[in-house]
C-alpha positions in Angstrom: 144.0 10.0 68.5 142.4 13.2 69.7 143.3 14.9 66.4 141.5 12.2 64.5 138.4 12.5 66.7 138.5 16.3 66.3 138.8 16.0 62.5 135.8 13.6 62.3 133.7 16.0 64.4 134.5 18.9 62.1 133.5 16.8 59.0 130.2 15.8 60.6 129.4 19.3 61.6 130.1 20.6 58.1 127.8 18.0 56.6 124.9 18.8 59.0 125.3 22.6 58.4 125.2 22.1 54.6 122.0 20.0 54.9 120.2 22.7 56.9 121.1 25.6 54.7 118.0 27.3 53.4 117.3 28.4 49.9 118.2 32.0 49.0 115.3 34.5 49.5 115.0 34.8 45.7 114.1 31.1 45.4 111.4 31.1 48.0 107.7 31.0 46.9 105.8 34.0 48.1 102.0 33.9 47.8 100.6 37.3 46.7 97.4 38.6 48.3 95.4 40.8 46.0 93.4 43.6 47.5 90.4 44.8 45.6 88.8 48.3 46.0 85.1 48.3 45.2 83.2 51.6 44.9 82.0 53.8 46.3 78.8 54.1 44.2 76.6 56.7 45.9 72.9 55.9 46.3 73.5 52.3 45.3 74.3 48.9 46.8 76.5 46.3 45.2 77.7 42.7 45.0 80.9 41.7 43.3 81.7 38.5 41.5 85.0 37.0 40.3 86.0 35.1 37.1 89.1 34.4 35.1 91.8 35.7 35.1 91.4 36.8 38.8 94.1 35.0 40.8 93.0 31.6 42.0 89.7 31.7 40.1 88.9 29.0 37.5 85.5 29.9 36.1 84.0 32.2 33.4 80.8 34.0 34.1 80.3 36.5 31.3 82.2 38.2 28.4 83.1 41.8 29.3 82.9 44.6 26.7 86.7 44.8 26.3 86.5 41.2 24.8 84.2 42.5 22.1 85.9 45.2 20.0 83.6 48.2 19.4 81.1 47.3 22.1 79.7 50.4 23.8 77.0 48.9 26.0 77.7 46.3 28.6 74.7 44.1 27.6 76.0 40.7 28.6 77.3 41.9 32.0 74.1 43.8 32.7 72.1 40.7 31.9 74.3 38.7 34.3 73.8 41.2 37.0 70.0 41.3 36.6 69.9 37.5 37.0 72.3 37.4 39.9 70.4 40.2 41.8 67.0 39.0 40.6 66.1 42.6 39.6 65.5 44.5 36.4 67.2 47.5 37.9 70.6 45.8 38.4 73.5 46.8 36.1 77.2 46.1 35.8 79.3 49.0 37.0 82.5 47.1 36.3 83.5 44.2 34.1 87.2 44.3 34.1 90.2 42.6 32.5 91.3 41.6 36.0 88.2 39.3 36.3 86.1 41.5 38.6 82.3 42.0 37.9 80.6 44.6 40.1 76.8 44.6 40.0 75.0 47.6 41.5 71.4 48.4 42.3 69.7 51.7 43.0 68.8 52.3 46.6 65.4 53.6 45.7 63.1 52.0 43.1 59.4 52.1 42.3 58.1 49.6 43.4 60.6 49.1 46.2 63.2 46.4 46.0 64.3 45.2 49.4 68.1 45.1 49.9 69.0 41.5 50.6 71.0 40.5 53.7 73.5 38.5 51.6 74.9 38.6 48.1 74.3 35.7 45.7 76.8 32.9 46.2 80.3 33.3 44.8 82.8 30.8 46.2 85.7 33.1 45.0 84.6 36.3 46.7 87.4 37.4 49.1 84.9 39.0 51.5 83.0 35.7 51.8 81.0 33.5 49.5 77.7 35.1 50.7 78.9 38.4 52.2 76.4 41.1 52.8 76.0 43.7 50.0 78.3 46.8 49.9 75.9 49.6 50.8 76.2 53.3 49.9 72.5 54.0 50.5 71.6 56.9 52.8 70.2 55.8 56.2 66.5 55.6 56.5 64.0 54.3 59.0 63.2 50.6 58.7 59.6 49.5 59.1 59.2 46.0 60.4 55.9 44.3 59.5 54.0 43.0 62.5 54.0 39.3 63.3 50.8 37.6 62.3 50.0 39.9 59.4 49.0 36.8 57.3 49.1 36.3 53.6 48.7 39.7 51.8 45.8 40.3 49.4 46.3 39.6 45.7 49.1 37.2 46.6 48.8 33.5 45.9 50.8 30.8 47.8 53.7 29.4 45.7 56.9 27.4 45.8 59.7 29.8 45.8 62.2 27.1 44.7 60.4 27.1 41.3 61.1 30.8 40.5 64.0 32.3 38.5 66.9 33.4 40.7 66.5 30.6 43.2 69.8 28.9 42.2 71.7 32.1 42.6 70.0 33.0 45.9 69.3 29.5 47.4 70.8 30.1 50.8 69.2 33.6 51.1 65.7 32.5 50.1 65.9 29.3 52.2 66.8 31.6 55.1 63.7 33.7 54.4 61.6 30.5 54.5 63.1 29.3 57.7 61.9 32.3 59.7 58.5 32.8 58.1 55.2 30.8 57.8 54.6 31.0 54.0 55.5 32.5 50.7 53.2 33.8 48.0 53.5 35.3 44.5 51.8 38.6 43.8 49.3 38.8 40.9 50.6 40.7 37.9 49.8 44.4 37.8 48.9 44.6 41.5 52.2 46.1 42.7 54.2 45.1 45.8 52.2 43.3 48.5 52.2 44.8 52.0 52.9 43.1 55.3 55.8 40.9 53.9 58.6 39.9 56.2 60.8 39.6 53.1 60.1 40.6 49.5 61.9 40.1 46.2 60.9 41.4 42.8 61.2 39.2 39.8 59.9 39.5 36.2 58.6 37.4 33.3 59.0 38.8 29.8 59.3 42.3 31.3 56.2 41.9 33.6 57.2 42.4 37.2 55.9 40.4 40.1 56.9 39.7 43.7 57.7 36.9 46.0 56.5 37.6 49.5 57.5 35.7 52.6 54.9 36.3 55.3 53.9 35.3 58.9 50.5 34.2 59.9 
């Protein structure tokens, strides 16, 4: 009787051990994490965007030069960067087969273009969908406009949501509006307004103008 009980126990133990056996290591699914090195780009700041075929991305933003045989100028990618950064000085430093678009902007421009606190939204950006720009600008003293400066001269009140670039910078511009009293649009040909808490340069048919968020 004891032999029968022992034999049954061995059979049960074998079955349980076989059911718990793990798959060989070669059959396990291992998720790869892709590390991206951006820059450096001296005297510039940058925001990166991701498209197919970057791992996990399911969108197409722009055709890169390698997709157009014989292309020597990155016109399509440059146009995308100018729209994403809301600046005529933006350009595409990289538009790669890996699905990475790197848009850069000079640190110094005339008139001055303020470096934003966050990049335009990209849900596939590993650093964060609205991460701060990558910055290789030399340090300089920041001048903060005084509170109560009021609406600048030659600047007319406007609705910033109606201007180009709002869709790409919605969270950023809404944030500007949340901590200021008003926003105005500079008159063409008058240059950058002074006393703005936040300022963004835009253009219409090559004519630059500015959106200025100000405090009363």
